Structure formats: C-alpha cells, structure tokens
FIDREN-847540 format. One record per residue (C-alpha): residue number from 0; x, y, z; residue in one letter. Coordinates in steps of 0.05 Angstrom, whole numbers, always signed. Layout:
BEGIN
R; NUM; X; Y; Z; A
...
END
This chain:
BEGIN
R; 0; +763; +1626; -1819; M
R; 1; +824; +1643; -1853; M
R; 2; +840; +1642; -1926; S
R; 3; +919; +1660; -1952; N
R; 4; +937; +1683; -1879; G
R; 5; +887; +1733; -1881; D
R; 6; +821; +1739; -1827; E
R; 7; +759; +1746; -1867; V
R; 8; +711; +1784; -1823; G
R; 9; +639; +1807; -1840; D
R; 10; +626; +1845; -1902; A
R; 11; +601; +1923; -1885; A
R; 12; +523; +1932; -1895; I
R; 13; +531; +1994; -1932; L
R; 14; +455; +2010; -1915; A
R; 15; +454; +2062; -1961; G
R; 16; +450; +2024; -2023; I
R; 17; +394; +2043; -2067; K
R; 18; +362; +2010; -2134; P
R; 19; +410; +2046; -2199; M
R; 20; +377; +2077; -2252; S
R; 21; +411; +2088; -2320; A
R; 22; +423; +2166; -2347; P
R; 23; +365; +2192; -2379; P
R; 24; +378; +2184; -2465; M
R; 25; +374; +2252; -2471; S
R; 26; +435; +2258; -2428; D
R; 27; +471; +2199; -2463; L
R; 28; +453; +2229; -2534; I
R; 29; +479; +2304; -2509; A
R; 30; +541; +2278; -2490; E
R; 31; +549; +2234; -2554; E
R; 32; +535; +2305; -2594; I
R; 33; +585; +2339; -2554; K
R; 34; +635; +2287; -2569; R
R; 35; +620; +2285; -2645; L
R; 36; +631; +2361; -2642; V
R; 37; +692; +2353; -2611; I
R; 38; +716; +2297; -2656; A
R; 39; +692; +2325; -2726; E
R; 40; +721; +2393; -2714; G
R; 41; +655; +2433; -2711; L
R; 42; +667; +2508; -2691; H
R; 43; +615; +2573; -2681; E
R; 44; +564; +2577; -2720; G
R; 45; +556; +2508; -2756; A
R; 46; +486; +2483; -2754; R
R; 47; +468; +2414; -2722; L
R; 48; +427; +2367; -2764; P
R; 49; +355; +2375; -2744; S
R; 50; +327; +2347; -2689; E
R; 51; +281; +2300; -2734; R
R; 52; +342; +2278; -2770; E
R; 53; +385; +2265; -2708; L
R; 54; +323; +2226; -2679; A
R; 55; +324; +2178; -2733; E
R; 56; +397; +2171; -2730; R
R; 57; +399; +2154; -2663; F
R; 58; +343; +2118; -2662; G
R; 59; +298; +2152; -2616; V
R; 60; +242; +2196; -2606; S
R; 61; +246; +2270; -2624; R
R; 62; +224; +2292; -2552; P
R; 63; +289; +2260; -2532; T
R; 64; +333; +2299; -2571; V
R; 65; +294; +2361; -2563; S
R; 66; +314; +2347; -2490; Q
R; 67; +385; +2335; -2510; A
R; 68; +392; +2395; -2548; V
R; 69; +368; +2433; -2487; R
R; 70; +418; +2404; -2451; R
R; 71; +472; +2436; -2493; L
R; 72; +439; +2498; -2485; A
R; 73; +451; +2492; -2418; L
R; 74; +524; +2486; -2425; M
R; 75; +537; +2540; -2474; G
R; 76; +548; +2497; -2525; M
R; 77; +491; +2511; -2571; V
R; 78; +442; +2565; -2587; E
R; 79; +368; +2544; -2608; I
R; 80; +342; +2593; -2656; R
R; 81; +271; +2577; -2668; R
R; 82; +244; +2552; -2735; G
R; 83; +317; +2550; -2754; S
R; 84; +356; +2493; -2714; G
R; 85; +410; +2491; -2659; A
R; 86; +471; +2526; -2676; Y
R; 87; +550; +2513; -2644; I
R; 88; +561; +2575; -2599; T
R; 89; +626; +2548; -2573; R
R; 90; +672; +2485; -2574; R
R; 91; +660; +2452; -2497; P
R; 92; +717; +2447; -2455; Q
R; 93; +731; +2378; -2413; A
R; 94; +687; +2380; -2359; M
R; 95; +673; +2346; -2299; V
R; 96; +601; +2362; -2304; T
R; 97; +581; +2285; -2288; A
R; 98; +605; +2284; -2221; S
R; 99; +576; +2355; -2193; V
R; 100; +507; +2335; -2222; S
R; 101; +508; +2265; -2192; L
R; 102; +533; +2303; -2120; M
R; 103; +464; +2341; -2134; L
R; 104; +427; +2296; -2158; D
R; 105; +438; +2248; -2089; L
R; 106; +423; +2308; -2043; D
R; 107; +378; +2357; -2073; K
R; 108; +381; +2407; -2009; D
R; 109; +450; +2426; -2032; S
R; 110; +436; +2468; -2088; I
R; 111; +454; +2534; -2045; S
R; 112; +529; +2507; -2032; E
R; 113; +534; +2490; -2104; L
R; 114; +511; +2559; -2119; A
R; 115; +561; +2586; -2062; E
R; 116; +612; +2545; -2100; A
R; 117; +598; +2576; -2166; R
R; 118; +600; +2645; -2133; L
R; 119; +666; +2630; -2098; W
R; 120; +692; +2605; -2169; L
R; 121; +666; +2661; -2212; E
R; 122; +698; +2708; -2152; T
R; 123; +757; +2677; -2168; L
R; 124; +763; +2683; -2235; G
R; 125; +742; +2756; -2248; V
R; 126; +786; +2785; -2184; E
R; 127; +853; +2749; -2221; H
R; 128; +826; +2767; -2294; A
R; 129; +824; +2845; -2267; A
R; 130; +897; +2835; -2239; R
R; 131; +925; +2810; -2300; R
R; 132; +986; +2849; -2313; E
R; 133; +983; +2862; -2389; E
R; 134; +927; +2878; -2424; P
R; 135; +872; +2831; -2452; L
R; 136; +889; +2807; -2529; P
R; 137; +848; +2853; -2570; A
R; 138; +805; +2790; -2596; E
R; 139; +790; +2766; -2527; E
R; 140; +758; +2835; -2509; T
R; 141; +720; +2828; -2571; S
R; 142; +698; +2760; -2554; A
R; 143; +676; +2789; -2486; L
R; 144; +644; +2845; -2518; R
R; 145; +609; +2804; -2565; D
R; 146; +584; +2755; -2515; S
R; 147; +544; +2807; -2472; L
R; 148; +517; +2834; -2536; Q
R; 149; +488; +2762; -2547; R
R; 150; +462; +2761; -2479; L
R; 151; +426; +2823; -2483; G
R; 152; +398; +2811; -2547; D
R; 153; +375; +2743; -2526; A
R; 154; +330; +2769; -2469; S
R; 155; +258; +2742; -2477; G
R; 156; +284; +2675; -2503; S
R; 157; +295; +2619; -2458; A
R; 158; +327; +2577; -2507; S
R; 159; +375; +2639; -2526; R
R; 160; +391; +2665; -2462; W
R; 161; +406; +2609; -2424; I
R; 162; +467; +2587; -2477; A
R; 163; +482; +2664; -2485; A
R; 164; +494; +2669; -2412; D
R; 165; +536; +2602; -2403; T
R; 166; +576; +2631; -2458; V
R; 167; +585; +2701; -2420; F
R; 168; +605; +2678; -2343; H
R; 169; +655; +2623; -2383; A
R; 170; +684; +2672; -2418; A
R; 171; +697; +2723; -2362; V
R; 172; +723; +2666; -2322; V
R; 173; +772; +2642; -2374; A
R; 174; +802; +2711; -2377; T
R; 175; +840; +2698; -2314; A
R; 176; +878; +2649; -2357; G
R; 177; +874; +2577; -2310; N
R; 178; +841; +2525; -2360; S
R; 179; +830; +2490; -2290; Y
R; 180; +789; +2540; -2260; L
R; 181; +751; +2551; -2330; T
R; 182; +731; +2474; -2329; S
R; 183; +704; +2476; -2254; L
R; 184; +670; +2532; -2260; Y
R; 185; +638; +2511; -2323; E
R; 186; +612; +2448; -2292; S
R; 187; +584; +2481; -2230; V
R; 188; +554; +2535; -2272; H
R; 189; +513; +2472; -2316; T
R; 190; +493; +2441; -2252; A
R; 191; +462; +2498; -2224; V
R; 192; +426; +2519; -2286; L
R; 193; +396; +2448; -2290; S
R; 194; +369; +2459; -2226; Y
R; 195; +342; +2521; -2241; E
R; 196; +319; +2504; -2309; F
R; 197; +297; +2430; -2301; A
R; 198; +223; +2447; -2317; E
R; 199; +245; +2478; -2385; W
R; 200; +291; +2414; -2389; L
R; 201; +238; +2362; -2382; R
R; 202; +187; +2396; -2422; S
R; 203; +209; +2462; -2458; D
R; 204; +165; +2509; -2413; V
R; 205; +201; +2574; -2403; E
R; 206; +208; +2601; -2333; P
R; 207; +164; +2670; -2325; P
R; 208; +216; +2714; -2301; W
R; 209; +257; +2702; -2370; I
R; 210; +197; +2729; -2415; A
R; 211; +192; +2789; -2365; S
R; 212; +261; +2803; -2364; T
R; 213; +283; +2868; -2408; T
R; 214; +345; +2875; -2449; R
R; 215; +366; +2934; -2404; E
R; 216; +358; +2892; -2343; A
R; 217; +398; +2836; -2367; Q
R; 218; +457; +2887; -2387; L
R; 219; +454; +2926; -2325; A
R; 220; +462; +2855; -2282; L
R; 221; +518; +2818; -2325; H
R; 222; +556; +2889; -2358; K
R; 223; +582; +2915; -2292; P
R; 224; +625; +2843; -2287; I
R; 225; +663; +2854; -2359; L
R; 226; +669; +2929; -2346; T
R; 227; +706; +2910; -2275; A
R; 228; +753; +2863; -2313; V
R; 229; +767; +2905; -2373; L
R; 230; +779; +2970; -2319; Q
R; 231; +818; +2929; -2276; R
R; 232; +783; +2941; -2209; K
R; 233; +774; +2871; -2174; P
R; 234; +730; +2901; -2118; A
R; 235; +680; +2921; -2171; M
R; 236; +685; +2859; -2203; A
R; 237; +673; +2817; -2136; R
R; 238; +616; +2867; -2116; A
R; 239; +580; +2844; -2185; A
R; 240; +596; +2774; -2189; V
R; 241; +554; +2780; -2119; F
R; 242; +500; +2824; -2141; N
R; 243; +490; +2769; -2198; H
R; 244; +490; +2722; -2145; H
R; 245; +436; +2747; -2100; E
R; 246; +387; +2747; -2162; V
R; 247; +406; +2678; -2186; M
R; 248; +389; +2657; -2116; M
R; 249; +318; +2685; -2126; R
R; 250; +311; +2645; -2183; H
R; 251; +332; +2581; -2150; L
R; 252; +277; +2597; -2102; I
R; 253; +230; +2609; -2158; S
R; 254; +247; +2544; -2183; A
R; 255; +241; +2501; -2126; S
R; 256; +184; +2533; -2087; G
R; 257; +219; +2546; -2028; T
R; 258; +287; +2580; -2004; K
R; 259; +342; +2526; -2012; P
R; 260; +375; +2502; -1946; V
END
C-alpha cells in the first residue's frame, strides 16, 4: 500500500514492551520537595516541615513522606535528626539521576558496572582536583574539612551517615572545578546508594554494618582522599578512592546477598 508516495511496511514488533508502572509516590514527593527547596531559596541548616505536616499538605500517608525524606538523604540534600526533623545540608545540583536509576531498574545485574562508573568519575575528579595549579580557596578547604568531620560524627546512624557520605564525596569531586563532572558523579553515586540502601529506603531498617562501623574507621577510609587532594598528590588520591571502592563493593554484595556480576 502506498501513502503520500511512501511505502508502508510492517510495524516493528517491539517484543520487549512490558506494562508500565508509575514512579512510587515517595519518589515524586522527593522531587517536588527538591524543586521547592531550589525555588524558595532554602539554604543549609533550614529545617523542613515535619513529616506529619508534609503528609497533610501533600495529601499522602506519613510513611510515604518518610520514604521521600530518606531518598533526599541519599542525595546528600538533607540530614535526618531523630526527634528533631530533616535539615537541609546543601542545595541540590541539576542531576540526571532519573535516567541512571531507570537503567539500573531495567537491569539490576548492572550494579557492578554502575559502581565501576562511580569509581572512574570520582577518580577523575580527585586527580584533577589534586592537579589544580592554584591552591583551593580557604573557604573551600574549610568546607571539605567540615564535611569530613560531619561524616565522622555520623557513624552509627544510617540517616545521618548516608547524607554526610554523599556531601563529602560530592564536595571532593566538585573541587575539580567541572560542574558537569560533579553532576554526573552525584547522579551515579545516588543511584548506587539507592541500591545499597534499598531496604533502608523501604522500611527504615539500617544495614548491620552501619551500627558496627566506628568513627575511626570512617575517618580512616575517607580522610586519605581529602588529604591527597589538599596535598596535591594525584596517585595517592587515586589509591584512596580505589580503597573506598573496594569497601563499597563489599557493602553492595552484602545488600544483594550475592556478588554483583
């Protein structure tokens, strides 16, 4: 059959089509809170409305809001303080988390590739940061040290540690001075943590290793990354990031119950 001079052939089968499901309401609420934080110019230290108030205003259940707030903690955007509420830790950057998360949702077995991509991005960031010609501004150095301090103080609490970990790593990568690299890194990092802490996101159950990891152990794992950047030692920075990656892979294996392939 001809139509407007063009031959119409058989339509593609697209055998891979499956029923689509809407994103979880908690994800939509997390994105809306993130949008409002940006739009209303909230800064570090600002406290979000209580989960009960947010639930009433969004017209959803409190557990749904709790899950949304935990997702924001994965992004390093809020810190959850038990009995006090959720506080802004930083303003989020524009991220491509949705597309990265979609890829992981479609192929859970690709988590090892995603973790490897995270390693490459962070390695690239810290090496470039360590090679910067001019010293880091004092305020930037102070912010990095503060993020390490916060990470050490957060040991033993999943809700605080997850946000502090994201803030630390994103801040270190950001010192490379490339906003696109930082945004890509944050997206991949958040997706990896979403897999690693899936049970925490769903039910607020903390992974056993969080409670057993000491402040000293956290600092020993993360401080070499910062030290290498501040001392301008690219090779040391690369080695420190790889060591962190090895520890993260053990956590991923624990989260899945099997070794990622």
